[in-house]
Structure formats: C-alpha cells, structure tokens
C-alpha positions in Angstrom: 25.7 -10.3 -26.9 24.2 -8.4 -23.9 21.7 -9.9 -21.5 19.0 -7.7 -23.0 20.0 -8.8 -26.5 19.6 -12.4 -25.6 16.1 -11.8 -24.2 15.1 -9.8 -27.3 16.2 -12.7 -29.5 14.1 -15.2 -27.5 11.1 -12.9 -27.4 11.4 -12.2 -31.1 11.1 -16.0 -31.8 7.9 -16.0 -29.8 6.5 -12.9 -31.4 6.8 -14.4 -34.8 4.6 -17.3 -33.7 0.8 -17.7 -33.3 -0.1 -15.1 -30.6 -3.6 -16.4 -30.2 -2.0 -19.5 -28.6 -2.1 -19.4 -24.8 1.1 -21.4 -24.5 3.0 -19.0 -26.7 1.6 -15.9 -24.8 2.4 -17.4 -21.4 6.0 -18.1 -22.5 6.2 -14.5 -23.8 4.9 -13.0 -20.6 7.5 -15.0 -18.6 10.3 -13.8 -20.9 9.3 -10.1 -21.0 8.3 -10.0 -17.3 11.8 -11.2 -16.3 13.2 -8.1 -17.9 11.7 -5.9 -15.2 14.6 -7.3 -13.0 17.2 -7.7 -15.8 20.7 -6.4 -15.1 21.5 -3.8 -17.7 25.0 -2.9 -16.6 26.6 -4.7 -19.6 25.0 -2.2 -22.0 27.4 0.4 -23.4 26.9 4.1 -22.5 25.4 4.7 -25.9 23.1 1.7 -25.6 21.9 2.9 -22.2 21.2 6.4 -23.5 19.3 5.1 -26.5 17.2 2.7 -24.3 16.2 5.7 -22.1 15.6 8.0 -25.1 13.4 5.4 -26.7 10.8 5.9 -24.0 11.2 9.7 -23.6 9.6 12.6 -25.3 12.9 14.5 -25.1 16.4 14.1 -23.8 17.9 17.5 -23.3 20.3 18.9 -24.3 20.8 15.6 -26.4 20.9 11.8 -26.3 24.6 12.0 -27.2 25.1 14.3 -24.2 23.4 11.7 -21.9 25.8 9.0 -23.3 28.8 11.2 -22.6 27.5 11.8 -19.1 27.1 8.1 -18.5 30.6 7.4 -19.8 32.1 10.1 -17.7 30.4 8.8 -14.6 31.7 5.3 -15.4 35.3 6.6 -15.7 34.8 8.2 -12.3 33.7 4.9 -10.8 30.2 6.0 -10.1 26.7 5.9 -11.5 24.6 9.0 -12.5 22.5 10.6 -9.8 19.0 10.5 -11.3 16.3 12.6 -9.7 12.5 12.4 -9.7 10.5 14.8 -7.6 7.3 13.5 -6.1 4.7 15.8 -4.6 2.4 13.2 -2.9 -0.9 14.9 -3.7 -3.2 11.9 -3.8 -3.5 8.6 -1.9 -4.6 6.6 -4.9 -2.6 6.4 -8.1 -3.2 4.9 -11.5 -1.3 3.4 -14.3 -0.3 6.7 -15.8 1.7 7.5 -12.7 4.0 4.5 -13.3 5.5 5.7 -16.6 8.5 7.6 -15.0 9.0 4.8 -12.4 9.5 2.2 -15.2 12.2 4.3 -16.8 13.7 5.0 -13.3 13.8 1.2 -12.8 15.9 1.0 -16.0 18.3 3.6 -14.7 18.6 1.5 -11.5 19.3 -1.7 -13.4 21.9 0.1 -15.5 23.9 0.8 -12.3 22.8 4.4 -11.7 21.6 5.9 -8.4 18.1 7.1 -8.0 17.1 9.9 -5.6 13.4 10.4 -5.0 12.7 13.9 -3.7 9.6 13.8 -1.5 8.1 17.3 -1.9 6.8 17.8 1.6 7.5 21.5 1.3 6.5 22.0 -2.4 3.3 19.9 -1.9 2.3 22.6 0.6 2.7 25.2 -2.2 1.0 23.0 -4.8 2.3 22.4 -8.3 0.5 24.7 -10.7 1.5 22.8 -13.8 -1.5 22.7 -16.2 -3.8 24.1 -13.6 -6.4 26.9 -14.2 -6.6 27.7 -10.5 -4.5 27.5 -7.5 -4.1 24.0 -6.1 -5.0 23.7 -2.4 -2.0 22.9 -0.1 -1.6 19.7 1.8 -1.0 19.0 5.5 1.8 16.9 6.9 -0.7 14.1 7.6 -2.0 14.2 4.0 1.6 14.0 2.7 2.5 11.0 4.9 -0.7 9.1 4.0 -0.4 9.7 0.3 3.3 8.7 0.2 2.6 5.4 1.9 -0.2 4.7 -0.6 2.0 5.7 -3.5 4.9 3.4 -2.5 2.6 0.4 -1.9 0.8 0.7 -5.3 3.8 1.5 -7.5 6.2 -1.1 -6.0 5.4 -3.7 -8.8 7.2 -1.4 -11.2 10.1 -0.1 -9.1 12.5 -1.3 -6.4 12.1 1.1 -3.5 14.8 -0.7 -1.6 17.4 0.6 -4.0 16.6 4.3 -3.8 17.6 7.3 -1.7 14.7 9.2 -0.3 15.2 12.8 0.5 12.6 15.3 1.8 13.0 18.8 0.4 12.2 20.2 3.8 15.8 19.1 4.7 17.0 22.3 2.9 14.0 24.3 2.1 12.5 24.6 5.6 15.6 26.4 6.8 16.6 28.4 3.8 17.5 32.0 4.9 15.7 34.9 3.2 18.9 36.5 2.0 19.9 33.3 0.3 16.4 32.9 -1.4 16.4 36.5 -2.5 19.9 36.0 -3.9 18.8 33.1 -6.0 15.6 34.8 -7.1 17.6 37.9 -8.1 19.3 35.8 -10.8 16.1 34.3 -12.2 14.2 36.2 -14.9 10.5 36.9 -14.0 9.7 36.5 -17.7 11.0 32.9 -17.6 8.6 32.1 -14.7 5.7 33.7 -16.6 6.4 31.6 -19.8 3.9 29.0 -18.6 0.8 28.9 -20.8 -1.4 28.2 -17.8 -0.1 31.3 -16.0 -0.7 33.4 -19.1 -4.2 32.1 -19.5 -5.1 32.8 -15.9 -3.7 36.3 -16.0 -5.5 37.0 -19.3 -8.8 35.8 -17.7 -8.2 38.1 -14.8 -7.7 35.3 -12.3 -5.3 35.4 -9.4 -1.7 34.2 -9.4 0.1 33.9 -6.1 3.8 34.5 -5.4 4.0 31.0 -3.9 3.1 29.5 -7.3 5.7 31.6 -9.0 8.3 30.4 -6.5 7.3 26.7 -7.0 9.7 26.1 -10.0 12.6 27.7 -8.1 11.9 25.5 -5.1 12.0 22.4 -7.3 15.2 23.7 -8.9 16.9 24.2 -5.6 16.2 20.4 -4.9 18.3 19.6 -8.0 21.2 21.8 -6.8 21.1 20.4 -3.2 21.5 16.8 -4.4 23.7 17.7 -7.4 21.5 15.8 -9.8 23.0 14.5 -13.1 19.6 13.8 -14.6 16.1 14.8 -13.8 13.2 12.8 -14.9 9.6 14.1 -15.2 6.5 14.4 -17.2 6.6 16.6 -20.3 4.4 19.1 -18.5 7.2 19.6 -16.0 9.7 20.8 -18.7 9.8 24.4 -17.6 10.3 23.4 -13.9 13.2 21.1 -14.9 14.8 23.8 -17.1 14.7 26.0 -14.1 16.7 23.3 -12.3 19.4 23.8 -14.9 19.4 27.5 -14.3 19.6 27.3 -10.5 22.4 24.7 -10.7 24.4 27.2 -12.7 23.7 29.8 -10.0 25.1 27.3 -7.5 28.2 26.9 -9.7 27.3 23.3 -10.7 27.1 21.4 -14.0 23.5 21.6 -15.1 21.4 18.5 -15.0 20.3 16.5 -18.1 16.5 16.5 -18.6 14.4 13.4 -19.6 10.8 14.2 -20.2 8.2 11.4 -20.2 4.9 11.3 -22.2 1.5 12.0 -20.6 -0.4 8.8 -21.5 -3.8 9.1 -23.1 -6.7 7.6 -21.2 -8.5 4.4 -22.1 -11.6 6.1 -23.7 -9.6 7.3 -26.7 -10.9 10.8 -26.3 -7.4 12.3 -26.5 -7.5 13.4 -22.8 -4.6 12.2 -20.6 -5.3 9.4 -18.2 -6.9 10.8 -15.0 -9.4 9.9 -12.3 -11.5 13.0 -13.0 -12.0 11.8 -16.6 -12.9 8.3 -15.6 -10.5 7.0 -18.2 -7.9 5.5 -15.9 -6.8 2.0 -14.7 -6.2 1.9 -11.0 -3.2 0.1 -9.7 -5.4 -1.6 -7.1 -7.9 -2.9 -9.7 -8.4 -6.6 -10.0 -6.7 -8.7 -12.7 -10.0 -9.2 -14.6 -10.8 -5.4 -14.4 -7.4 -4.4 -15.7 -7.5 -6.9 -18.5 -11.0 -5.8 -19.5 -10.1 -2.1 -19.5 -7.1 -2.7 -21.7 -9.2 -4.7 -24.1 -11.7 -1.8 -24.4 -9.1 0.7 -25.7 -9.0 1.8 -29.4 -6.5 -0.1 -31.4 -4.4 3.1 -32.0 -3.5 3.1 -28.3 -1.9 -0.3 -28.4 1.6 0.9 -29.4 1.7 3.9 -27.0 0.6 1.5 -24.2 3.2 -1.1 -25.2 5.9 1.6 -25.1 4.7 3.0 -21.7 4.1 -0.2 -19.6 6.1 -3.0 -21.0 9.8 -3.9 -21.3 9.4 -4.4 -25.1 12.1 -2.8 -27.3 11.3 -0.8 -30.4 12.5 -3.8 -32.5 9.8 -6.0 -30.9 7.1 -3.4 -31.3 8.0 -2.9 -34.9 7.9 -6.6 -35.4 4.2 -7.0 -34.3 3.0 -3.8 -36.0 4.6 -5.0 -39.2 2.8 -8.3 -38.8 -0.6 -6.5 -38.3 0.1 -4.5 -41.5 0.8 -7.7 -43.4 -2.2 -9.4 -42.0 -0.4 -12.2 -40.2 -1.4 -10.9 -36.8 -4.9 -9.9 -35.7 -5.0 -6.6 -33.7 -7.2 -8.4 -31.1 -4.5 -11.0 -30.5 -2.0 -8.2 -29.9 -4.3 -6.4 -27.6 -4.8 -9.5 -25.5 -1.0 -9.8 -25.2 -0.8 -6.2 -24.1 -3.5 -6.8 -21.5 -1.6 -9.8 -20.3 1.6 -7.7 -20.0 -0.1 -5.1 -17.8 -1.9 -7.6 -15.6 1.3 -9.7 -15.3 3.2 -6.6 -14.0 0.6 -5.9 -11.4 -0.6 -9.4 -10.4 1.8 -11.9 -12.0 1.8 -14.2 -15.0 -0.6 -16.7 -13.4 -3.2 -14.0 -12.8 -2.7 -12.7 -16.3 -3.4 -16.0 -17.9 -6.4 -16.6 -15.7 -7.8 -13.1 -16.7 -7.1 -13.9 -20.4 -9.0 -17.2 -20.1 -11.9 -15.5 -18.3 -12.1 -12.8 -21.0 -12.0 -15.4 -23.8 -14.7 -17.5 -22.1 -17.0 -14.5 -21.6 -16.8 -12.9 -25.0 -16.6 -16.1 -27.1 -20.0 -17.2 -26.1 -22.6 -17.1 -28.9 -25.4 -15.8 -26.8 -25.5 -12.9 -24.2 -28.2 -15.0 -22.5 -25.4 -17.3 -21.3 -23.9 -14.5 -19.2 -24.7 -14.3 -15.6 -26.0 -11.1 -13.8 -26.5 -9.1 -17.0 -27.8 -5.6 -16.2 -31.3 -4.7 -17.6 -32.7 -1.4 -18.7 -36.5 -1.1 -19.1 -37.8 1.3 -21.7 -41.0 1.6 -19.7 -39.0 3.3 -17.0 -36.1 4.9 -18.8 -37.3 5.1 -22.4 -37.6 8.9 -22.3 -33.9 9.3 -21.5 -31.3 9.7 -24.2 -29.3 6.6 -24.9 -26.1 8.4 -23.7 -27.8 9.4 -20.5 -29.0 5.9 -19.9 -25.4 4.6 -20.3 -24.1 7.1 -17.9 -26.7 7.5 -15.2 -28.8 4.3 -15.3 -26.3 1.6 -16.3 -23.2 3.5 -15.3 -21.3 2.0 -18.3 -19.6 5.4 -18.9 -18.5 8.2 -16.5 -20.6 10.7 -18.3 -23.0 11.2 -21.2 -20.3 12.9 -23.2 -18.1 9.8 -22.7 -21.0 7.7 -24.1 -21.1 10.0 -27.1 -17.4 9.4 -27.7 -18.0 5.6 -27.6 -20.7 6.1 -30.3 -18.4 8.3 -32.3 -15.8 5.5 -32.3 -18.4 3.0 -33.6 -18.5 1.3 -30.2 -22.2 1.8 -29.4 -24.6 -0.7 -30.9 -27.8 -2.7 -30.5 -27.4 -6.5 -30.7 -30.4 -8.5 -31.6 -30.4 -12.2 -30.7 -32.6 -14.8 -32.5 -32.4 -18.5 -32.8 -30.3 -17.9 -35.9 -27.6 -16.0 -34.1 -26.8 -12.3 -33.5 -27.2 -9.2 -35.6 -25.6 -5.9 -34.7 -26.9 -2.4 -35.4 -24.4 0.5 -34.9 -25.8 3.6 -33.3 -24.4 7.0 -34.4 -23.4 9.8 -32.1 -26.6 11.7 -33.0 -28.7 8.6 -32.2 -26.9 8.4 -28.8 -28.6 11.7 -27.9 -32.1 10.6 -28.8 -34.5 8.8 -26.3 -33.8 5.1 -25.9 -37.5 4.4 -26.3 -37.6 6.0 -29.7 -34.3 4.8 -31.1 -34.5 1.1 -30.4 -37.9 0.4 -32.0 -37.0 2.6 -35.0 -33.7 0.8 -35.6 -35.3 -2.6 -35.2 -38.0 -1.7 -37.7 -35.5 -0.3 -40.2 -33.5 -3.5 -40.0 -36.5 -5.8 -40.0 -35.3 -7.5 -36.9 -37.0 -8.9 -33.8 -35.7 -10.9 -30.9 -34.0 -10.3 -27.6 -32.3 -6.9 -27.7 -29.1 -5.8 -26.0 -27.4 -2.5 -25.7 -23.6 -2.8 -26.1 -21.2 0.0 -25.3 -17.6 -1.1 -25.9 -17.4 -4.4 -24.0 -20.3 -3.7 -21.6 -23.7 -5.2 -22.3 -27.2 -4.7 -21.0 -30.5 -6.3 -22.0 -33.2 -3.9 -23.2 -36.7 -4.8 -22.1 -40.2 -3.2 -22.3 -40.2 -2.9 -26.1 
C-alpha cells in the first residue's frame, strides 16, 4: 500500500467515528495535516494523474495524457516541469489564491519540478481576464512588494524552498521586434478575440488596447522559454494557457498539458467568486478565531467544494462523510466544524485550530446572548428609520453591503431572537422585510408572534441587541 493509502485508511477509521468529539477531531487534523508534507513519489503515474485531476476542472488534452507524460518523464529520469504564472497584482491575498498552490505542492511531493513565473513584464501590461476595462499597470516597486507579501502569506500551503523562480523579463525584456512579429504572424487574431470579456467591451464601444491583445502571447512565450510540460492556472486562464500550446508549437516544442483550477465561491453563498471587492473572502492573515468563524458562516452546500479546495482529503473520504450526512449519522454542523478546523490548522497549526473550535463552541452553546461580552447595540430611536439591511451594513457593519444583507435574509439567515426567562424564540425575517425600516419591522413581528423580552438581531453568526422598542 502507498503512503497516501495508509493515511487514508487511518483517516477513514476516524471519519467513521463521532465527529462531535474533540479528541477524534484533533487526531483527524493531525493525520490529514501531515499529508501536506507526505511523500507521494510511490504513487504510480496513473494514480498521480488521477490525484491531480480530482482537484481540477479540466486536464487537457486528457488525464490519460498526463499519466503518459508522467511515465515518459520517469523513464527519462526526470520530473515534469510544471509552470504557474504569477502576476503579483496585490500585496494581500486570500484563501482563494491558495487553490493552485495546494495542487502545485502535490506535484512537488510527487517528485516533479515546479517553476513559478513572476510576471514582472506581464504585470505591467495587466491581465485582462474577466475584466470589463483595462487594468492599470504596476511599477517595479509594486511588483516587488506584492511578491514579498504573496510568498509570506501563501507559504503554509507551499514549499517555496523547492521551486525555481523565473522572471519573464529575462526573455521578454530583450525580445527583438522581428522575433515578436514572427510569432504574432502565426497567431490568429480571431483566437485572441475569442475572449468573452473582449467581445463584450467591443460590443459596448469600449476601448481595447494592443497590449491587452498581446498579453496571452507574452504568457505563452513564458511556457516556450522554460519548455513547460504542464501549466496550472485558474479556469479563467484557459485561453491564455491554450495560447501557450500554440506558441510552443511555433517554437517546435511538444505542447504543454493544461490543468485548470476552479474559482472558489465566496463565503456569502451568493454565487460570486471569493474576492476582496465582494467582502466574501477569508484573508490569509486573519486570526484563527476569525477564520474558524467565517467557515462556520458558509452555507452547507459549500462544505464539499471547500473540502476539495483546501484540504488533503481524498474523494473517498469526502464521499464517506457526505454519505453519513445523507444517512443521518453525521450532523452537517459537525462536519463544518471539522472543515473549519482543517483550514485553521493549515494556517495556524492544530493547537490553534482546537482552541478556535473550543472558543466557537463556548460562544455559541450559551443559552443567553446576555452572557456574551461586548455585544453591539442598535437603538431604534436613532436608527429605526433605516431599513434592516442598511442597519446591518452601515450601522453594525455585519455585512459588506445592504445587498449582502438581503442575501443573508434570502438564505433564511436573518432573524430576530427574543430572550425571556423561559429561553429563546427565533423569528425569521424575509428578504422583503430586510428592506423595511427596523423600527417598523421589529414591533410588528413581535406583536404577530405575541412575544416580549430582550430582542436581538442575528445575521448569520453575528448578533446585536435591539433597544429603544
């Protein structure tokens, strides 16, 4: 049995046990956390290809082709040259950025070579993928600062000591015009204009610069210069990576394989991908408690995509727990707490993960919100004229926007909680009620329910006391 197979067997025994038990969960986190450093060189070429494909959207031209490429490299006494291009466009990164790095780590541990292309030239052009307007270029200082921040934040998921760094300025800065024109002459303009974002901009009468058209070709030249066997990237980079195959053919090389990674949905469950602009992200610099809490706030349907993206669980293990949920032997909340522990453990270690788990349990198992310290307060005398969603966004800052608050309500996550000596009663607020003034909705809902007591407004896991009624 392989080393991974041994680990899966041990973890499977734990996953069949009571996952509400702290002892069981801690043992599981230790076992699965150790996989981030597990030697995978004993896997066959087919097993390696399947393990990569299991976390990819597509492997092109085929998974079988990747296995054959791995086997051929083994016979030649070398590993594959796996490429990931990084245009360091921001100093702060979030959990969504780690998805390709986790798969790259698997390639490393399988015995392959990873080359990170630092796009110091292409970052000055600006990747137009998914953009409705031209992205502003970066300076050399911006690039250096952003790269340093990227390395520091992503290192829990990837071994930067076992990687080749190449800056594409090494070959792009000195490329002669006749050579560039010679390459461009063999690239179809229609292929460059296939991009939906380009078509939309042209249809809307907006500008499209030549530098943006050349961007995919510049990325493709990177692949040819390092003779990549495989290129890894987000699914939104597919056309750029396909251009890499074309330019490698122009160079007389064997075209690279392509592995596309999913774009992970944000924590708010709106369907939008994780991004800072949407406020639905988990920062890699966030505290253990904050990371744990944000994972606990996600809709249940995101648990499996998050397990696939950010843990070393195999499909067999994920199938085991989802089957247990369907059969009623595992509560979704217990699985979500395991998932939260997995993510915190990757960023901060098992000890911090268990402490965050204990803190979350202590906070949300209390029978009275009055027991909580520093609970925010909203006064209807001051803010009663504002819509509930607006209060959540601008007064309490529970959500990044009023529209985000409406989404919480749509998902049945917005409610009034009334505490009396007899306990708690919850009243769900609809999306329509989230738009109405707080000072009207609260008294009306209390009257309809025939309830009185201390009133709290709860959005997801965030709670505030409502006063002035």
